[in-house]
VEXTORDREN-734155 format. One line per 3 residues: for each residue y, x, z of N, C-alpha, C, O, CB. Coordinates in steps of 0.001 Angstrom, whole numbers. Glycine has a CB too. Layout:
! VEXTORDREN-734155
Y:X:Z:Y:X:Z:Y:X:Z:Y:X:Z:Y:X:Z ~ ...
END
This chain:
! VEXTORDREN-734155
-1185:842:0:0:0:0:1252:891:0:1363:1827:791:-4:-960:1230 ~ 2178:582:-892:3420:1340:-1006:4362:989:146:4554:-181:477:4101:1064:-2362 ~ 4939:2020:743:5925:1797:1796:7229:1297:1185:7612:1709:91:6167:3092:2607
7889:425:1887:9210:-49:1482:10230:1008:1896:10225:1471:3037:9545:-1450:2123 ~ 11105:1386:962:12184:2336:1252:13431:1555:1624:14025:880:783:12460:3276:35 ~ 13819:1646:2865:14994:946:3378:16024:1983:3782:15706:2932:4499:14630:19:4582
17249:1810:3330:18333:2715:3691:19425:1942:4417:19775:824:4038:18904:3418:2439 ~ 19949:2554:5457:21008:1931:6256:22314:2649:5945:22480:3831:6245:20683:1988:7794 ~ 23240:1905:5335:24559:2433:4969:25506:2096:6113:25931:949:6255:25077:1833:3591
25835:3088:6925:26695:2865:8081:28162:3020:7703:28498:3638:6694:26336:3831:9211 ~ 29029:2445:8535:30462:2537:8264:30955:3979:8441:31647:4519:7578:31247:1585:9191 ~ 30590:4588:9567:30955:5989:9780:29814:6693:10499:29007:6053:11172:32279:6109:10593
29750:7994:10356:28605:8765:10843:28352:8597:12333:27204:8685:12769:28808:10218:10539 ~ 29375:8360:13115:29201:8182:14555:28356:6951:14886:27806:6854:15983:30559:8071:15230 ~ 28252:6015:13945:27467:4807:14168:25976:5098:14319:25244:4271:14865:27684:3838:13029
25514:6248:13849:24084:6591:13941:23585:6596:15374:22416:6295:15616:23827:7951:13315 ~ 24425:6923:16311:24008:7027:17697:24057:5730:18478:23668:5704:19645:24841:8017:18375 ~ 24510:4684:17883:24593:3406:18593:23202:2926:18964:22285:2964:18144:25314:2346:17736
23049:2480:20185:21735:2115:20714:21060:1032:19890:19864:1132:19618:21862:1655:22146 ~ 21791:0:19484:21156:-1080:18729:20644:-595:17377:19608:-1076:16919:22137:-2230:18529 ~ 21332:341:16721:20850:887:15450:19668:1814:15664:18726:1815:14871:21970:1631:14728
19710:2601:16727:18619:3518:17013:17334:2756:17308:16266:3141:16831:18979:4423:18188 ~ 17421:1689:18082:16223:903:18384:15724:172:17136:14515:19:16959:16512:-108:19512 ~ 16620:-274:16282:16221:-908:15019:15467:102:14154:14417:-215:13596:17466:-1461:14256
15997:1301:14048:15362:2356:13266:13956:2641:13790:13011:2727:13006:16213:3635:13296 ~ 13811:2787:15101:12503:3077:15703:11508:1945:15439:10346:2204:15124:12650:3303:17219 ~ 11945:724:15561:11052:-418:15334:10596:-498:13877:9428:-775:13606:11750:-1721:15731
11498:-259:12957:11131:-270:11539:10147:845:11220:9177:628:10493:12378:-135:10661 ~ 10388:2035:11755:9475:3157:11531:8087:2855:12093:7076:3170:11466:10035:4437:12168 ~ 8043:2249:13270:6764:1877:13892:5979:891:13035:4750:850:13092:7006:1275:15274
6692:101:12243:6040:-905:11411:5810:-423:9978:5584:-1227:9073:6868:-2170:11396 ~ 5868:881:9785:5505:1460:8501:6567:1402:7423:6255:1590:6247:4317:798:8008 ~ 7805:1148:7786:8894:1115:6816:9484:2520:6705:9762:3155:7723:9989:73:7228
9674:3004:5496:10332:4289:5262:11832:4037:5371:12467:3620:4401:9942:4909:3851 ~ 12389:4285:6528:13789:3941:6787:14558:5172:7246:14049:6003:7998:13892:2820:7845 ~ 15780:5266:6779:16662:6331:7253:18109:5943:6992:18414:5088:6160:16327:7679:6566
18989:6606:7736:20414:6438:7510:20805:7229:6267:20194:8251:5957:21237:6897:8749 ~ 21808:6760:5568:22314:7489:4417:23012:8766:4894:23509:8826:6019:23284:6604:3587 ~ 23043:9771:4042:23706:11025:4411:25226:10885:4374:25932:11628:5055:23264:12154:3475
25726:9951:3593:27161:9647:3521:27385:8273:4148:26523:7397:4074:27686:9684:2031 ~ 28528:8101:4753:28882:6795:5304:29805:6070:4326:30339:6672:3395:29561:6944:6699 ~ 29981:4793:4549:30925:4031:3725:32334:4590:3876:33109:4601:2920:30900:2536:4109
32662:5048:5068:33983:5646:5299:34119:6954:4521:35185:7241:3975:34214:5896:6810 ~ 33031:7761:4465:33060:9003:3670:33393:8706:2212:34066:9493:1548:31702:9740:3761 ~ 32921:7574:1725:33136:7185:335:34388:6331:163:34615:5746:-896:31928:6433:-186
35197:6266:1221:36454:5498:1216:36267:4040:809:37186:3404:294:37448:6149:281 ~ 35052:3517:1048:34742:2118:746:35057:1782:-720:35299:621:-1050:35531:1186:1684 ~ 35054:2790:-1592:35327:2591:-3018:34035:2198:-3730:33048:2933:-3695:35937:3876:-3655
34053:1058:-4360:32860:510:-5007:32254:1505:-5994:31034:1667:-6028:33200:-797:-5726 ~ 33075:2168:-6791:32555:3100:-7790:31800:4257:-7133:30747:4670:-7618:33698:3642:-8654 ~ 32333:4771:-6044:31680:5877:-5338:30404:5414:-4652:29396:6121:-4661:32633:6491:-4309
30447:4225:-4055:29254:3662:-3422:28170:3443:-4477:27010:3789:-4256:29588:2326:-2695 ~ 28539:2878:-5609:27581:2618:-6690:26938:3914:-7172:25727:3964:-7383:28274:1904:-7864 ~ 27724:4939:-7344:27198:6234:-7791:26224:6796:-6747:25165:7313:-7103:28360:7240:-8045
26578:6696:-5467:25712:7188:-4396:24383:6429:-4380:23315:7031:-4262:26417:7056:-3033 ~ 24464:5112:-4500:23254:4281:-4475:22341:4626:-5650:21124:4707:-5486:23624:2781:-4511 ~ 22911:4825:-6811:22104:5160:-7988:21434:6525:-7845:20357:6745:-8399:22973:5139:-9247
22058:7438:-7110:21480:8765:-6880:20466:8770:-5734:19717:9733:-5572:22585:9767:-6587 ~ 20442:7704:-4946:19574:7601:-3765:18865:6251:-3766:19202:5375:-2969:20394:7784:-2453 ~ 17891:6074:-4646:17255:4767:-4778:16524:4320:-3511:15983:5127:-2755:16290:4792:-5928
16531:3017:-3314:15832:2398:-2185:15416:998:-2611:15959:435:-3562:16735:2356:-892 ~ 14446:447:-1895:14001:-923:-2181:14937:-1947:-1552:15085:-3060:-2055:12570:-1140:-1671 ~ 15566:-1556:-445:16476:-2468:252:17523:-1648:1003:17291:-498:1374:15694:-3401:1233
18664:-2265:1211:19783:-1615:1898:20284:-2515:3014:20330:-3737:2866:20931:-1287:909 ~ 20658:-1905:4132:21382:-2599:5197:22783:-2008:5198:22948:-789:5242:20668:-2443:6616 ~ 23787:-2869:5151:25186:-2426:5141:25816:-2746:6491:25728:-3874:6978:25987:-3105:3982
26444:-1753:7082:27130:-1941:8359:28629:-1890:8109:29161:-854:7709:26699:-859:9403 ~ 29309:-3002:8342:30771:-3102:8237:31289:-2738:6845:32296:-2041:6721:31424:-2201:9269 ~ 30620:-3199:5819:31063:-2948:4439:32191:-3901:4059:32319:-4992:4615:29882:-3099:3448
32994:-3471:3112:34076:-4322:2616:33491:-5459:1764:32346:-5395:1316:35100:-3485:1788 ~ 34277:-6459:1562:33860:-7591:728:33515:-7124:-690:32572:-7629:-1299:34971:-8664:679 ~ 34272:-6169:-1207:34031:-5663:-2556:32695:-4913:-2648:31965:-5064:-3628:35179:-4744:-2984
32382:-4118:-1644:31107:-3394:-1629:29941:-4379:-1500:28929:-4237:-2186:31077:-2363:-467 ~ 30082:-5363:-630:29029:-6370:-468:28835:-7123:-1782:27701:-7380:-2184:29378:-7360:684 ~ 29920:-7475:-2449:29826:-8182:-3734:29101:-7326:-4766:28301:-7847:-5543:31230:-8560:-4251
29365:-6022:-4787:28675:-5132:-5734:27182:-5161:-5475:26401:-5315:-6413:29210:-3684:-5627 ~ 26770:-5017:-4239:25342:-5078:-3911:24751:-6426:-4313:23647:-6473:-4857:25122:-4832:-2406 ~ 25455:-7508:-4059:24962:-8843:-4404:24777:-9026:-5903:23917:-9795:-6332:25911:-9896:-3880
25570:-8331:-6697:25504:-8461:-8143:24391:-7625:-8787:24126:-7768:-9980:26822:-8073:-8732 ~ 23747:-6763:-8015:22713:-5902:-8577:21434:-6680:-8827:21074:-7569:-8055:22438:-4724:-7650 ~ 20760:-6343:-9898:19485:-6989:-10207:18424:-6497:-9245:18414:-5328:-8859:19061:-6718:-11667
17550:-7378:-8869:16478:-7021:-7935:15311:-6467:-8689:14301:-6104:-8085:16042:-8224:-7099
END
């Protein structure tokens, strides 16, 4: 069975240490999900849709979790074909 690749796009890098995200990450890993935080945050990419899109295309995943994304970034993700 293929593992699902899940990536968590956080608003800023400091969010990685938040207890609720850390426990979510541990629970997903325990259930066989290939999950990790992105190396860049939405803030690193200045919440610019073009930069986010380029990053996502270079780092494929089966599913994404967005933390505090702008309406424009959320709309871009919603418009992507599944």
